[in-house]
N, C-alpha and C positions, 0 to 999 in steps of 0.2 A: 094802726098796725103796730104789733108788738115786735120791736127790734132790740136786740141785746148784743153785747160785744165780749169777746175774749181777747186779751192782749198777752202775748208771750214774750218773755225776756230771758236771754241767756242760753238758749239751747245750742247744742253742738250738732254738727251734721250738715249735709248739703241743703241748700236753700236757693230761692230765686234771688235773694239779695247778695249771695256770695257765689259768683260764677267760678271762682278758683277754689282749690282745696283748702279746707279749714286749717288755720294755724293759730297758735296762742295769741298772736298779735292782732288778729282780725276782730273788729267790732268790740274790742275791750282794751283797757289800759290797766296793767297790773291786776288783771283778773276782774276788773269792774267794767261792765258793759257801758259803752259810750252813752247809751240811751238813758242811763240814770246818773250821769255826771252833769253838773249844772252848766248851763249856757246862759249868760246874762241873768243869773238869779233863779232859773227854773230849768227843769230837765225836759228832754224830748218826750219822755214818758208822760210827765205831768201835762205837757201841752197837748199831746195826743188825746189823753183822757178828757181834758177840758173841751177839746174840739168835739169829741163824741157826745159829751153831755150837753154842749150847746146845740147839737143837732137833735136833741130830744131823746138820746139813748141814756136812760137812767141807770140801767144795769150794766156795769162794766166789771168784769172779772179779770184780775191780773194773776197769771201763773208765772212765777219766777223761779228759774233754775240757777240764778246767781247766788253767790255766797250769802246765806241768810245772816251771817254775823257781821257783814260789812256795814259800817255806818251809813253808807250811801243807800243800801237796801232798806235799812231801818228808817231813814229819812223819807224814802219814797212810799213807804207803807202808810197811806193816808186812811183815816177812819171812814171816809166816805167811799172808799174803794174796797171791793171784796178782793182781798189779797191772799194768795196761797203760795207758800214756799214749797217747792218740790225738788226731788233729786233730778239731776240732769237726765238720767236714764229713764225716768218716769214721766217726763214732761209731756210727751205726746199722748201717752195713755191718760194722763190727767186732763189734757185738752179734750180728748174724745169723751171722757166721762162728763166733763162740764158741758159739752155740747148736748149730750143726751139729757142731762139735767135741765138745761134751758129749754130744749125742745119739748120735753114732757111738761114743763111749766107753762107752755103756751107760746113760746117764741116762734114767730112766723119767719123771721130772718135773723141770722146771727153773723155779725162781722167777726172775722178772725184776723188779727193783725200780729205779725211778729216784728219786734224791734230788735235789731235791724235798722233799716233805713228810716230816716226821718222824712216823711212825705206830707205835704199839705194838700188834702183831698176834700173836695166838697161832697158831703155825705148824701144830701138829698138827690142830686143828679145821679150819683152812683146807684142808690137804691132804685130809683126810677128806671135806670138803664137795665138793671137786673130783672125787674118785673117786665119791662117791655120786651126783652129778649127771651123771656120764659126760660132763663137759664136755671140749671140745678145749682151751679156754682159760677160766680163771676169773679175773675181775677183782675186786679188793677195793674196796668202797665204804664211805664213812663217812656220817654223817647229813647232812653238807653237800655230798655229791657223791662222784664216783669218785676213786680214787687211782691213781697209776702203780705199781701193785703187782699182779703177775699170777702165776698158776700155769699153765705150759704143759706139755702132754703131749709127751714126747720123740719120740713116733712121729708127731706132727702137724707136720712141718717146713713144709709149705705154709702152715698157719695161723700158725706162728711167723714165717715170712718176711713174710707180709702185715701182721701186727701191727707188726713192727719197721720195715718199709719205710714204714709210715704213722706212725712215731714214737709208737707206743702210743696213737694217737688213734682207730683204727678196728680192729674185729675182722672176720675173714672170715665167721665164724658167731657170731651173738649168743648169749649164754648168760646164765643167771641169775647175778647177782653174789653174792659173799660179803659180807655186811654186818658190819662190825666195830663193836663197842661200845667199843673201847679208845681211849686218848688219841690225838688227832691234832692236829698243828700244821702248817699249810701252809708255814711258813717262806718266805714270799714277800717279807717286808719285815724291816727291822731291828727294827721293833716286834714282829713275830712271834718273832724270836730272843730279844728281851728277855722276852717273855711266857713262852717256854719255860724260861728261867732262873728266873723268879719261880714258875711253876707247879711246877718241880722243887724249889725251896727250900721250898715249901709242901706238898710230898709229894703233889701231884696227878698226878705221873707216876711211872714206875718208875726214873727217873734219880736216882742218889744221888751226892753230891759225892765226888770222888776225893781222899781225905785223911782225917785224923783229926778226929773231933768232940771238940774240947777242952772244950766246955761246950755245954749244950743250944742247938742252932741255929747254932753257930759251928764251921766246919770250916777246918782248915789243911792245905795240901798240903805235900809233902816239901820241906824246905829253906826254907820261908817264914820271914821275919824280921820281927818286930813290936817296935817300941820300947816301953818300959815304960809310958809314959803315953798310949798310943793307946787310943781308945774304940771297941769293936766292939759294934754293936747287932744282935742276932739277928732274923731269920736272915741270915747272910752267909757268904761263902766267900772265903778267901785262898788263891790257887793256888800251885803249886810255885815256889819261888825268888822269890816276890813279896817286895817290901820296902815296909813301911809305916813311915814315919818319925814322929818325935816330934810330938805335938800334933794328929795326924790323927784325924778322926772317920769311921768306916766305918759308914754307917747301914744300916737294915734293907733287905733285898732286894739288897744289893750283891754283885757277883761280880767279884773281881779275878783274872784268869786268869794263867797262868804268866809270870814275869819282869816283872809289873807293878810300877811304882814310884809310890808316893804320898808326896808331901812336903808 
């Protein structure tokens, strides 16, 4: 079966992941979406794309309405991903056009994911549920409410257009949702981002630190430099090319991302 995916980053407007009115502080820090900020060496976006590819979805298109000049956006634009920067006002139109392009190219199912929330979802059971229910569109929901995570049938272009024109907030034909029991973090605030880091250090998620575990609960990224009398209290993470200077104490739950300097 031909399954492809569209991942959306940085759109404004109402959504299932944001039950309250949108403000500048939600889902971003200093204008940068939480989904493209590193957590233990890798971003939520990168991990979602890896999950899709591990499930056999080779074609993943990322449509980003985030600031294209941001170094975080540039770092996320990987050559193996079809990446397109679009204006915020044009994001949903671009998503509709991309769906039409994929459907014309033979896609039988298209996953549409807005980040938004970080959710660990098993792809194969989700796709099988969609087929078994004969849904036009299947939405994923967690215990605390719906997610901006959908399976769309490629042959149902009118349903897809309606969904995207309504910014994932309404479906043309209501259908039974797929309930996930996997880890979900709404990533609406900086506190949520911090909780994702702590949950991952405590192995409550599938996220594992990018680096070498030099002793139980302590991970070092490539090129990290730590002076000889630094104290590291597990669990903690020192990212690539970070520098921790003499006399520092890195206490439990700390995550120093790439090129951090602690003096």
